N, C-alpha and C positions, 0 to 999 in steps of 0.2 A: 296387111291389105295396103296397097299403094295409095298414096295421097289421102290418108286418113288423118285429118287434123286432130290434135288433142284437145283443142278448145272450140267452143262454139263461135260462129262467125258473128261480128258485131258491126253495126253501121253507125257512122257519124257523118255529119255534113261538114265539109271543109272546101273552101273556095278552090277552084282549079289552079290559081296562081300559087296559093300556099301549098297545095298537094305536090305540084311540080317542083317548087323551091326546096321542099323537104326532101324529095327524091335526089335532087341535084346535090344537096349538102349532107345527107345521111351517109354514114360509113357504108360503102358498097351499095348505096341506094336503098338500104334496108329500113324503109320508113317504119315498119312494124317494131323493129328493135327499139327505135328511139321513142316511139309512143309507149311501149311497154315499160321501158326504163323511166320514163316521165311519170307514168302512173304508179309504179312501184315506189319511187321517191316521194311522190305527192301523198301516198298512203302510209308513208314511214315504215315500209317494210324492212325487216332486218336485213342489213347488208346493202340495201339500196343506196345508190349515189345518184346524184344529179348528172346526167349525161353532159359531156363537154359540148360547148357550142362551137359552131364553125366561125371562121373568120368572117367578118363583115363584108 
């Protein structure tokens, strides 16, 4: 089935400025990948590493 996500949609409140800055600095604009990496690292999932930060 096309566009059948494997995970449930979640909502969080993030300021417009932070959301745009994250898109601008995330690799390929993939905010979800950065957020998922941060969560996995925070929860100490096996093999998870802290994502690298962009230049200031």
